[in-house]
N, C-alpha and C positions, 0 to 999 in steps of 0.2 A: 398770383393765386391768393384768394381771400383766406383769412384765418379760418381754420377748420377746428371745431370744438367737438370733442367726443362726449356724448351724453347718453341718456337712456330714455326710451319711449315712455310716455305717460299713460299709456292705455292698459292693456291686459297684463296678467301675471307672468307672461313669457319673459318679459324684461329685456327686450331687444336693444342692442347697442345702436346708436345713431351718430352720424357725423353731420353736424350742422355748420353751414357756412353763410354768414350774413353777406349780402351782395350790395354793391354800390347803389343800386336803385331802391334799397330798403327791403327787398325781399330776402328770403332765406332759402338756400338750397338744402335739401334733405336727402341723405342716402344712408343705407345700412352700413354699420361698422363691420368690415370683414374679419376683424380680429376679435370681436366679442363672441364669447363661447355660447351664448344663448341663440344667436341668429346667424352668425358667420356672414353677415352682409345682407341677408334677406330682410325685407319689410313687407307688412301687409298693406292693404289699401289705405287704412287709417293712418298708419305710420308714415307712409309715403306722402300723404297729403298734409302733414303737420305744418309745412311752410305756408299753407293756405289759410291757417287758422290763427295767425299771430297778429292780426290787426287789432286796433284799439276800439273798434266799433262795439258798443254795448258794455265796455269795460267800466268797472267801478274805479274811479280815479282819485277819489278823496274820501276820507271818513264822512259819514253822515249821521246826524242825530235827529231823530224824528223827521227824516226826509230833507233836512237842511244841511248843506255842505258845512263841514267843520274842519278842524285841524286835528292832528294826532294827539296833542297834549290834552285837549278838551275831551276828545272821544275816549281816550284811555282812562282819564280820570273818572268819567261817568261810569265806565264799565267797572273799574276797581271799587269806586265808592258804592255803587249799587250792589255788587257782590258782597262787599264787607258788611253793608247794612243788612242785607238779606240774611247772611250767616249769623250776624249778631242777634237778629230778632227771631229767626226760625231754625237755626242750627245748620251745620255744614251739609246735611242731606237735602236742604231746600234749594241747592244750586246744582247744575249739571253741565257737562260738556258732551256734545255729540259730534264726533270727529269722523275722519274719512280715510279710506285706503288710497285717496288721491294726494294726501299730504305726505311729506317726507319723514323719514325715521327721526330726524332731528326735531321736527315739529311735534310728532307723536311723543317723543321722549319728554319734552318740556311740558306738554299738556298733562301727561301722566304724572310727572313729578309734582306739578302745581296742585292738581286735584287730590291725589292720593297721599302725598307726603306733607303738604303745607295747608291746604284747606282741610284735609283729613276725612274726605269722603271718597268712596269708590264710584261715585256717579259720573263716570266717564265711559261712554261706549262709542262704538264706531259702526259705520255702515257696513263694515266687514262682518258684523253680526248677521247681516242679511245674506252673506254669501259663503262664509268659511267657518262659522262657529261650530257647526256639527262635526266638521273634520277635526277641529281643535279638541272638542270634547271626546271624540272617538279615539284620537291619538293618546290623550291623557289617560283615558280608561285603560287602554291596552298597554301603552308603553311607559306610562308614568310621566310623560312629557309630550309637548306638542312638536313632535319630531317627524318630518317627512323623511322616510328612510332612504329613498333613492335619488337618482339624478336623471337629467334628460336623456343621457346616453342610453339608459336602460330601455327607453321606449324604442330605440333603434335596434337594440340587441335582443329584445324579446322574440321568442318564436311564436308566442300567442300574446296579442295585445287586446285587452278587453276594455272598451270605452263605455263607461256607465254614466248615463245622464249628462253627456258632453257632446255638444255640437262643435267639435274641435275645428272643423273646416271653416266655420264662420267666427267662432269666439276666440280661438287661439291659432290663427291661420299659419303662422310661421312654424310653430311646432308641428302642426298637421303636415306641412310640406316636408319637414324632416322625416316624418314617418312615411310619407309617400315615397320619398327617395330611398328609404331603407327597404321598403317593400319591393320597389323596382329592382334593387340589387339582389334581394332574396325573395323571389316570388313565392317560395314555400312558406314564408311568414304569414300567419293567419291573424285576421283582425275581426273582432266581434263588436258590434254596436248594440248596446242595450238602451233603448229609448222608445217611449210611446209614439213619437213622431218619426217619420222617415225623413230625416234631415239630409242636407247635402253631405254630411259625413258618411252617410250610408254608401256613397259612391265607392269608397275604398274598402268597405266591409265585405268579408267573405260570408258573414252571417249577420243578419239584422234581426234581433229579437224585439218585436213591437210589444213590449211588456205593458201590462195594465198600470195606470198611474199608482205610484207608491207601493208597488209589490216587490221591491228590491230585496227586502228582508226575506220574504218567502223564497225568492229565487236563490239567494246565496246560502240560506239555511239548507235548502235542498241540495245545493252543491256540496256543502260541508258533509251532509249525510251520505251523499254519493261517494265522496272521497274516502270516507271510512268504510263503506260497504265494499268498495273495490280496491282496497289495500293500497291507497295512494297517500297514506299518512306517514309522516316522518317521525317515528316514535322517539328516536334519539333526540331530535330537536325539542320535541314536546317535553320529554323527561328532563332534559338538561336546562331548558331556558324558559319554561312556561308554567303557569298555574291554571287550575280550574278547567282542564280540558273536558272532563267527564260531564260536568254540569252544562257546559256549552253544547256538547254533542247531544245530550238528552233534549235540550230545548230545540235543537235543530231537527231532531227526529220526531217532533210532535206532529208534523204534517207528512203524510206519505206522498208519493209521486203524483197520484191523481189529485190530491188536494193542492199541491204546489201548482200543477197545471191549471186547475180551476181558478186559483187566486191570481196567478200571473197572466192569465189569458193566453198562455202558450200551449202548444200541443206537446204531448209526451215525446214525440220524435224530435221536436226542436230542443226540448230540455236534454234529451239523451245526447244529441250532437254536441251541444254546448258543454255539458258535464264531461263527456268523454274527451273532448278536446282539451279542456282545462286539466283534467286528471292525468291525461297521458303526456303532458308536456312539462318539462322541468322549468323552462324559462318562460314564466308567465308574469306579465305586468297588468294589474287592474288599475286603470286610470279613471278617477271619478271626479265629477264636478257638480254643478248646481242641481241637476236632476236627482242627485243623492242628498245633497246638503239642505236644499230648500224644501223641507218636509217636516211634518209633525213627528216623523220617526227617523229623522236624518242621522242622529247619532247612532241609533241602532243599525241603520243601513251601513254606516261606516264600519262599525264593529263586526257586522256580519261578513263584510268583505275581508277585514283584517283577520278574522278567525280562520278563514280558508287559507290565507297565506301563512299564518303561524302553524296551522295543522300540517302543512307540507314543507315547512322550513324555507319557503320561497320568499325570502325577505332579505334585503340588504346585500343581495348578490347581483352581479352583472346580468341585466335582463330579467330580473325577478323582484317583485315586491308590489305592495299597494302604493298608489301614487295619487295624492290629492293635488289637483291643478287649481291654483288660485285665480280669482276673477280679476282683481284690481292690481295695479302696478306695485302697490306697497301694502297689500293685505298682510303679507308675511312680515314685513318690517314692523307694522303695527302690533302684530302678535308678539314680536320679539321684545318690545318695550312696554308690554302690559296695557295695550290700548283697549282691551276688553274689560268690562266692568268686574269680571270675576278672576282677573289675573294681576300679577305684579310684574314689574319690569324684569328683564333678563330671564324670562321663563321661570320666575319664582312664583310660588303659589300663595294666593291671598289668604287661604284658609290655614296655612302653615305658620304657626307662631314664630318658629325659628327664621323662616324666610322674611316675615314681616320685620323681625329684629334686624336682619342683615341689611334689608333695604333702607330702613330708617337710619341705621348707623352710617351707612354709606352716604346717604343724602345729608345727614346731619339735620334732619327735618324735625320740627317741633312735635309732630304727631305722625301717625300712619293709619290709613284706613284699616279697620279690623273686621269688616264684613263686606261681602260682595255688594257692589252697587247695582243699580237698576239696569237691566238689559234693555235694548232699544225699544221694543214694544212696550215693556213696563215703564220705561222712562217717559214716553209720551203719554201714557195713561196717567202718570203722576203729574205731568204738566197739565193735563186736562182736569184732574180733580184738585189741583192746587197744592199738592205736596211739594212740587218743584215750582219755584216762583221766579227763578232766573236761569236761563239756559243760553249757552254759547254754542252755536252751530258753525262748524268749520268745513268748507270745501265739499259740501254735500247738499242735497235737495230733497229732504224727507217728505215735503208736501207732495212730491211726485213719486217717490220710491218706497215709502213705508207702506205696509199693508193698512187697509182701512184708512187710506190717505186723506179722505175728507175729514175724518175724525182728528187726524194729526193737524190738519189745517185749522180746524176749530180750536184745538188745544192751544196752538200758537197765537191765534187771535185773542184768546182769553188770558194768556200768560202775561204777568205784570212787566216782565223785562226779557226781551229777546235780542241777542247779539248774533249777527251773522258775518263771518269772514268769508269773502268770496272774491273771485276775479270779475264776476259779472254783476252789473247793477240791478238787472231785472231778471229774477227767477221766480218760480212759484213760491219759494221760501223767503227770499229777501223782501218780498212785498209785506211781510209781517214783522220785519225787524225794527226795533227801536233804535238800534245802533248798527250801522253797516261799516265794516272795516275792509279796505281794499287790500287784497293779497297779491303777492307776486304770482304770475302765471308761469307755465312751462316755458323755458327759454330765458326766464328772468331769475328763477330761484336756484338755490345751490344746496345740495345735500345728497343723501343716499336713499336708495330703495332696495328691497330684497325680493327676488323673484321666487318662483315656485320650487326651484331646486336649491334654495338657501344661498343663492348667489347675490352678494351685495355689490351694487353698481352705483356709480356717481351720476346724478343729474347736475349738469353744470350750466351756469348762466352764460349766454352768448348775446343777450340783448340787455339794454338798460331797463331799469324798472319803469313800469308804466306810471308816469306822473308820480304820485306820492305813495304808491303801493309798497307794502312791506312784507317781509317773510312772516309766515305764521308763527314760527318759534319766537321771533322778535316781539310780535304782538303780545304773546302770552308772557314772555319774560318781563316786558314792560308793565303789564298789568300786575304781575306778581310783585314787582318792586313797589308799585303804588299801593298794594295791599299790605305792605310791611314785611315782605319776604326777600329783601334785597340780597342777603348773603347767599342765597341758593341759586340766584339767577343772573349773575354777572358774567354772561357769556359774551365774548367779544365777536364771535362769528359762528357759522355752522360747524367749522372744524372743532371749535372748543366744545360744542355740544356732543359731537361724535366721539371725541376723546373721552369725555365723561361716561358716555354710554358704553364704550368699549371697555373702560376700566371697571364699570359696574358688572359686566358679564363675567369678569375674571375674579371679582372680589369674593374671597372665601369660597371659591368654586372647587379647585383641586380635583376636577374631574367628576364632581357630583352632579353637574348640570350639563345638558347637551350643548347649550349656547354659550360659547366662550370665544370672544375675539380679542382677548387680552393682548395679542400681538400688536394691536393698533392703538393701545391706550396712550402711548406717548408720541404718536406721529406728529410731525410739525405741520404747520399750515401749508407749507410747500408740498410736503408728502401727501397731505390730504388732497391738495389741488391736483396732484398727479396720480391719485389712487386708481389702480386698475381693478377690474371686477375680480372678486374673490369669493370663495365659498366657505361658509363656516361649518365646523369649528376651526378656529386657528388660535390656539392658546399662545401665551407669551413664549417666544423663542421658536415658534413653529411657522413663521410667516412664509407663505409661498403663494404664488398666483394660481397654481393649478394643484389642487389636492384631491378632487373627485372623491370626496368622502361619502361613503355609504354607512348606514347604521344597521346593527342588529343581526348581521349574518352569524355571529357567534355570541348571541346574547348581548349583555351589557345594557340592559334596560334601566330606566331611571325610576324604578319602583323601589320600595323599601328593601326588598330582597334581591333586586337585580333581575327579576324574572318578569316576563310579559304576562299579562292577564288575558286569558280567554274570557269572553263576556257571554253569558247566557242570554240569547235574544229570542223573544217571543213574537209571533206574528202580530202586527199592530191592528187596531181597529181602523177600518177605512172610513174616509169621509163619505157620508151617505148622500147620494143624489136623490132628488125628490121629483115628483111630477111637475111641480112649479118651477124648479131649477134643475133640469135634467142633463145639463152639460158640465163636464169637468173643464175648467179654465186653466190652461197652461200659459205661462208668461216667460219671456226671454228676450234675447238680443236678435238684431239683424246683422248682416255682414259688415256694413260700412258705417254704422253709427255706434256711438258710445254713450252709455248711461242716459242722461237727460239732454244730450246734444248741445250743451252750451259751447262746446268746442267744435265738434264735427259738423254741426249745422252751418258753420261758416264756409264750408267747402262745397261749391256747387257740384263737383263731380261725385262727392260722397252721397249726395241726395239724388243723383241721377239713376241710381240702381233701384232703391226703394225710397220713395219720397213722401209717403203718407202712411198713416196708421191703418192697419188691416186686421181682419179676423180670418184665420184659416178655418174652414168648415168642410166636413166631408160631403161628397156629392149627394149621398142618400139623405143626409140631414137637410141639406139645402133644398132638395126637391120637395121634401115633406113640409118645409116652411115657406115654399114658394119664393126662394131666394135665387136670383140669377147671378152669374159671375159679374163682379164689379158693381153690384148693387150697394147702396149705402145701408148699413146694418146697425141695429141697436143691440148692444150686449148689456144685460142688466141683472141685478139681483136686489135684495132688500137694502144693500148699502149704497147703491147708486146705479148710474147708467152712463155708458159711453156710446159714441156714434163713430163708426169706422167703416172702411171699405171692406166689402165681402170678397174673399178669395176662395173659390171652390177648388178643393185639392184632395187627392188621395193620400197626401202626406200625413194627415191625421185620420184616426179611425172614427167611425160613427160614435157619437156621444162625447166627443172631445173637440175642443176648439183651442186655438192658439192666438194670442195677441202680443205684439212686441211692447216692451216696457219703456221705450224711449220718449214717447210723445207727451209734451207738457202743454200747459195753457198758453205758453209763449209761442207755440208752434201750431197748435191745432185747437179747434173750438171746444172739443170735449173728448179727449182720448187718454186721460190719465187712468190707465188700466188698474193700477194698484188701489184705486178707491173701491174696486170690486172684491179685493182680496181680503178674506177673513183674517183677523188678527190671531190666528191659531199658530202656536209655536211648539217646537220640540221641547218637552219638559226638562231635558237635560241641558241642551245647548242654548235654549231661548231663541233659536233661529226660526224665522217665520216660514210657514208653508206657502210659498209663493206660486206653487204649481198645481194646486188641487182644490181651489174654491169651486163652488157650483154657481152656474149662471143660466139664464135663458137668452135666446137669440131670436130676433124678429126683424123682418124687413122694415126699414124706415120708409114712410110714405113720401118719397121724394117726387116732387113735381118737375123739378129741373135739376140737371147735372151740368157742371161746368168746369172748364179749365181756362186759366188766365195766365198770361205772361205780362209783366209790367216793369217799367223802369224803376218805379218806387214801390215800397211795400203797400199792398192794397188795403182798402178799408173794408174789412169783412166781419166786423164785430157783431153785426146784427143777423148773421146767417147761422143756421143750426149746425151746418157742417162746413168746415173749411180747414185746410192745412196749407201752410206756406213753406217754401224751401228756396234757398238761394239759387239763382241762375248766374251765369257768368257776368251779365251786365244788368242784373235786376232780380226779379222774383218770379217764381212759378207757383201757382195756387190751384188747388183742387177745391171745388165747392159744390154744395147742393142745398136746396131749399124745398120745403113743402108748401111754400107760398107761391102764388102766381106772380110772374114778372110781367107787369103791364107796360110800364114806361121804360123801355130798354135804354133810351138815351140817358135818362136820369140814373138808372141802375149802373150803366157803364161808366159815366163820368164820376159818380160817387165812388165806385169800386176802384177806379184808376187814380182817384185823387185829383181830378181835373176840374177846372172851374165850370160852372153851369153854362151850357151853350157851346162848349168846346166842340169844334168840328170833328165828327166821327164818320168813318166809312161803315155803313150799316147794312145788314141783310137780315130779313126775318121772313120765315115761311110759316104762316099760321097753321097750315095743314099738317106739316111734319113736326112743328115745334122747334125747328132749328133757328138759332139766333147767333149771328156773327157780328163782331164789331172790331174795328182797329182804329188806333189813334196815332198820329204822327206829329213830331215836332220838326217842322220843315220836311226834310226828306227822311228823317230817322224814325223808325218804329219805336214808340214808347209804350204801347200796350195793345193787347189783342184778347178778345173774349171768344170762347167757343162754347156754346150752351145748347143743350138739347133735352128732350124728354127721356132719353136713355143715356147711359154712360157715353161720354164723347169719344169718338174714334178719331183722334188726331195725334200725331206723333209729338209727344211732349218735348222731347229733347230738340227736335227740329224747330219747333215753334220758339222754344226758349233761346235757341242760338240765333234767332233772327233779331232779337232786341238790339237796338243800336245800329242795325244795318240800314243802309240807304236804299230807298225805293223811289226812283225818279219818275216812273210812269205809272199810270193808273192800272194798267194790266198787272204789273207785278204786285201792286197793293191789293188788288182783288184776289190774287193767289194766296196772300196771307189770310184774307177773310175766308176764303174757301178752305184753307188748311191743306193746300196741295203744294208740295215742293216743285220747283222748276229744275231743269237740268243742272243749273249752276248753284242749286241749293240742295245738296244731297241729304237724304234722310237716313241717319244712322239707325233709327229705331230705338227701342228701349236699351239702355246701357247695360251690358252684361259684365264687361271688364272696366271697373272704375279706375284702375291704375292707368290703363292705356286708352281710356275713353273709346272703347270699341262697342258698337251696338249690335243688336241681334240681326239687323239687315245686312251688316257687313259680314257677320258670321255665316248667315244663310247664303250670301253671294259666294263665299269661299267654298261652302258645301256644294253648291251647284257647279262650281268650277272643278270639282273632283277631289276636294280635300275632305276626307272622311274620318280623320283621327284628330284628337285634341292637339297632338304635336304638329300636324301639318297645318291646321288652322292657326295655331300660334305662329308658325313660320310666315304665313301669309299676312295675318292681321296684327300680330304682336299680342293678341289677347292671351292672358294667362302667363305671360313671360316675366311678370314681376313677382307678386306674392303667390299667385296660383290659386287663390281662394275661389276664383270663378270657374276653374276647370270642371268641377262637378256639374255646373249649370251648362257649360259648353257640351259636355257629354250628353246631358239630357236633350239638348237641341239636336245633336247628331243622331241620337237614338230615335227621336221623333221624326226627323227627316228621313231616316232609313225606313221606318214603318210606312210613312206616307208614300215613299218611292216604290215600296213593294206592293202596294195595294192596286 
């Protein structure tokens, strides 16, 4: 048996345990850890495919200075000297760090210590600002601390589970499947989905409220008012443990039921069903995610939700409470160590002089930041206008993910000094780096992450470092030493950093702060190596692997008087659409991809489900704009323009469109959707409103559409629309152009990277506009083109699977050109289950054979038997087949 290493998934905030086993052939087997309390052995499609993403292709393997390979000593000296010189000439606020929920807590801790305690500025912010800042701000306003009161078990114990702005089925699939299992055991459990889109999460919902964008405040203010009117208030809890109930109630009652219905786009009957269900059920959990947080009123949304739970005392109890689900694997860990520009380490407050004194004395630092730093959007504005002259970006890709992304790119182009630490050599951001520093990737690095229920788990190394890559905490510690701060950064290893962080959480705490893991302040390196997942708080002398700690059932808030604060919330001003830009743009994730795809794009099967950027548009809008399904579509506003595939669907309402956020210039011609997003932020949290910008949509005047499979990455740079994805033995590419293709031989050989005159099998029908070409190296297929004047109807996965196959006779080669599979080349169709590589044709075959339930199809095809995130799509296929059969 190979060595098995227990570690933690690097994707979403569920924090699943993984068992990794390096194999003799260099591969790594991946399976879920059945003992980990977050996932009990389950993994989603992304986690299951981690072993396919560990190659060194595209990795940054050595430091680079101005694009030239260097060594660590020179690169670190350049960074330290430039930061020191910039600070000496322009002050500490002229430098900044922009970090990431992808780095480990130990990395976050060292970065925060260096910037706030030794440089003396709070100009350190994180991409978690883009996903969790409004939750943090809402928690702090209500509870006096950034405390998530509940645990995952509450989602299973609730009698009513309300999912707000969360596509849990795709974005947190393992947690979603825990909820599915709970509902199967207790069918009386009710689930409400509140989301403008009808996502796959709606499959499990008893009630889907297709709320108008950014109307959550009005909805939950209406609920608060309803609770009071119908006697569902817990007066004892309010009187004993809270402040400002009356003011919050008065603000909630500013809108009557008709006004709430008008603002939310919901009917009075829908509101009554939801409100009655909430009011009449004691065990209610309200789980919220990016649809709440990524808003110009995100903090108010959070507090509107919390107000309802405080008013009913439904908080900190089994199956009851507000629950913020984090997006990234270590967004919570970053919050713990002060990774946000307006916080200090160990949940201490930057604006609190006593807390600043505590942190400075613990660190023994020469100074301490005494005012909040610049939050993400403001930080890049300061880079643009020259206030920030040196920035260090770690493990994130802001040129693709920040709002007004093109402005961010221009800011970095103009910045005098840009450092980027990353595992990949080429990203949309690293192309603007003066110094590139190679970081350890997942499987190589060592440390801890904290998931959404405050559970700290270990990420362990099971692979050697990629060439000269180094841990992020080590990079920062070495720069700190070179800046003259040696005494504070002599960490021998990640365990030493963790011990210091644990000690800081306990330092002069005495129960005054929620975060306390002092029980681990003196653990040995061996104990750190063997550390099991645990949930905080665990103060000194309280160490236990299972504590299942909830907060606030009997008060105990971290405010000055120990009481929670109701917050008076007023209905926000909505983002106005115009005749010029009449659509509301929503952005988000797809099922099998992660962030900007630097990792997931390496896995062919993760791209087999959705392999190109798209815009979802309602059928009525598409008809009005003369857009057909699968057309190439331009989405634009005054900030920029993207070109993506059109997907006509009833999942979005008229007047709304949805575009995924994953696609970068490394993968697609022009699909960075965040360049269209306005830099509008929540005034309290500073979190960008990534889901409510306004755009226009129009059909791109495509003359040709194409699909290509090729053994080597195709040459597509001169095409207006292309997107590439990995295939098992090469690449698959979608393309389109508004130019006429006259010389097909030249076009095909250039696209496939073949020498001029390379023999091709060609077919062209001038009447229909069909163009087909195939290239072979001996008997092996090395490339095929399928081009037409309409979107090409060829099975993508079937064609991609033919790469590298041998074709010994002319007839079989012509079948490739024709795009028709033979009996010995079965066509799976579009992949529905990425875990088990099951296509739609296999599912429909099972349906025709009499399998009419998700369970029976799973038994026949294995689809849905791993993570289960495809089950909703399988059900859609079943329902569609049933309707067709009945006609």
